[in-house]
C-alpha positions in Angstrom: -11.7 7.7 -31.5 -10.1 4.9 -33.5 -12.0 4.2 -36.7 -13.8 0.9 -37.3 -13.9 -0.1 -33.7 -17.6 0.2 -33.1 -17.7 -3.2 -31.3 -14.9 -2.1 -29.0 -16.6 1.2 -28.2 -19.8 -0.7 -27.4 -17.9 -3.0 -25.2 -16.2 -0.2 -23.4 -19.5 1.5 -22.8 -21.6 -1.5 -21.8 -19.1 -3.5 -19.9 -16.0 -1.5 -18.9 -18.0 1.6 -17.8 -16.6 4.1 -20.3 -18.2 5.9 -23.2 -15.6 4.5 -25.7 -12.2 3.0 -25.9 -10.4 6.3 -26.0 -11.8 7.0 -22.5 -10.7 3.5 -21.3 -7.1 4.1 -22.4 -7.0 7.7 -21.2 -8.2 6.6 -17.7 -5.6 3.9 -17.3 -2.6 5.3 -19.2 -2.9 9.1 -19.4 0.6 9.9 -18.1 2.3 7.6 -20.6 0.0 8.9 -23.4 0.9 12.5 -22.6 4.7 11.7 -22.3 5.1 12.6 -18.6 5.6 9.0 -17.4 7.6 6.2 -19.1 4.8 3.7 -19.1 1.5 2.6 -17.6 0.5 -1.0 -17.0 -3.1 -2.2 -16.5 -5.2 -5.3 -16.7 -8.6 -6.1 -18.2 -10.7 -9.3 -17.9 -9.7 -11.3 -21.0 -13.3 -12.2 -21.8 -14.2 -8.5 -22.1 -11.6 -7.7 -24.7 -11.4 -10.6 -27.1 -10.1 -8.4 -29.9 -7.3 -6.9 -27.8 -4.6 -7.5 -30.4 -6.5 -5.7 -33.1 -7.4 -2.8 -30.8 -3.8 -2.3 -29.7 -2.6 -2.6 -33.3 -5.0 0.2 -34.4 -3.9 2.5 -31.5 -0.2 1.7 -32.4 -0.8 2.9 -35.9 -2.6 6.0 -34.7 0.3 7.0 -32.4 3.2 5.8 -34.5 4.6 9.2 -35.2 5.0 10.2 -31.5 6.7 7.1 -30.2 3.8 5.8 -28.0 3.5 2.0 -28.1 0.7 -0.3 -27.1 1.9 -3.8 -26.1 -0.1 -6.8 -25.0 2.3 -8.0 -22.4 0.3 -11.1 -21.5 -2.9 -12.9 -22.3 -3.6 -15.1 -19.4 -6.6 -17.3 -18.9 -8.5 -14.7 -17.0 -6.9 -11.4 -17.7 -4.8 -9.5 -20.2 -2.0 -7.1 -19.3 -1.6 -4.0 -21.4 1.5 -1.8 -21.4 1.3 1.7 -22.9 4.8 3.2 -23.1 6.7 6.2 -24.4 9.6 4.9 -26.3 11.8 7.9 -25.9 11.3 8.0 -22.1 11.9 4.3 -21.8 15.1 4.3 -23.8 16.4 7.2 -21.7 15.7 5.1 -18.6 17.8 2.2 -20.0 20.7 4.6 -20.6 21.0 5.4 -16.9 23.8 3.5 -15.1 21.7 3.2 -11.9 19.0 1.3 -13.9 21.6 -0.9 -15.6 23.2 -1.8 -12.3 19.8 -2.5 -10.7 18.6 -4.8 -13.5 21.9 -6.7 -13.5 21.0 -7.9 -10.0 18.0 -9.7 -11.6 20.2 -11.3 -14.2 19.8 -8.9 -17.1 22.8 -7.8 -19.1 23.8 -4.2 -18.7 23.4 -3.5 -22.4 19.9 -4.9 -22.6 17.5 -2.7 -24.6 13.9 -1.9 -23.7 12.4 -4.3 -26.3 14.4 -7.3 -25.2 13.6 -6.4 -21.5 9.9 -6.4 -22.3 10.1 -9.7 -24.1 11.8 -11.3 -21.1 9.2 -9.8 -18.8 6.4 -11.2 -21.0 8.1 -14.6 -21.0 8.4 -14.6 -17.2 4.7 -13.8 -16.8 3.6 -16.3 -19.3 5.7 -19.0 -17.6 3.7 -18.4 -14.4 6.7 -17.2 -12.4 6.2 -14.9 -9.5 5.3 -11.4 -10.9 8.6 -9.7 -11.9 9.0 -6.8 -9.6 11.6 -5.3 -11.9 8.8 -4.3 -14.2 8.6 -1.2 -11.9 11.6 0.2 -13.6 9.9 0.7 -16.9 6.9 2.1 -15.1 9.1 4.9 -13.7 9.3 3.5 -10.1 12.5 4.4 -8.3 14.6 1.3 -7.5 14.5 2.1 -3.8 10.7 1.9 -3.9 10.7 -1.4 -5.8 13.1 -2.9 -3.3 11.2 -1.4 -0.4 8.0 -3.0 -1.6 9.8 -6.4 -1.8 11.6 -6.1 1.5 8.6 -5.0 3.5 6.0 -7.0 1.5 4.0 -3.9 0.7 3.9 -2.6 4.3 5.6 0.2 6.2 5.5 2.6 3.2 5.9 6.4 3.6 3.0 7.2 1.2 0.9 5.4 -1.4 -0.4 6.7 -4.7 0.4 5.2 -8.1 2.8 3.0 -6.2 4.0 2.5 -2.6 6.8 4.8 -1.7 9.8 3.9 0.5 12.2 6.5 -0.7 11.6 10.2 -1.6 8.0 10.7 -0.5 7.9 14.4 -1.3 9.0 13.8 -4.9 6.6 11.0 -5.3 3.6 13.1 -4.1 4.4 15.7 -6.7 4.5 13.1 -9.4 1.2 11.6 -8.2 -0.5 15.0 -8.3 0.9 15.6 -11.9 -0.3 12.1 -13.0 -3.8 12.7 -11.6 -4.1 16.1 -13.1 -3.0 14.7 -16.5 -5.7 12.1 -16.4 -8.4 14.6 -15.4 -7.3 17.0 -18.3 -7.2 14.1 -20.8 -10.6 12.8 -19.8 -12.1 16.2 -19.9 -10.7 16.8 -23.4 -12.2 13.6 -24.7 -15.6 14.5 -23.2 -15.3 17.8 -25.1 -15.0 15.9 -28.3 -11.2 15.6 -28.9 -9.6 12.4 -30.1 -7.2 10.6 -27.8 -4.2 11.5 -29.8 -5.1 15.2 -30.1 -5.9 15.4 -26.4 -2.7 13.7 -25.3 -0.6 15.9 -27.5 -2.2 19.0 -25.9 -1.4 18.0 -22.3 
């Protein structure tokens, strides 16, 4: 566990339903922590994590040598949005021409880097605009699934797991199985006494 976070661990146990903060992050972001998914995004009631900035900063330091980042994407009145992402995987995404072309349809320049993309997303969310669907890109969602979700308003999907699938359902199901197995292994390792960083590196 992260040192000097006894308050956070008590909070995780008594309010969020986990034994400690390592379990909380493992449950919500195992694939990104293990480096098999570019990023995971999840929310938490703001009142339950008043020290979010410090908590994320401590995890950022703990994982700094393997390129895993912990970003507070938004602190709204009721919730905070936390993004855990693998820098190498995200940068690889932004090198793909299909991703550059897709994001250009939303007004992003084709040479935008991941950090500036995240800053723009955070600004959109903070401004109260409709939730930016293009965030799915950094989460590893195929563009056809993002567009399908928009077009059909979340209906008529082929299958549903970590996101709603409108394109290659077979590929998506295999990914969903891998992500779930990753979370199960990571949670089990933590329960056996491993730290989050050691457990994630062993997946």
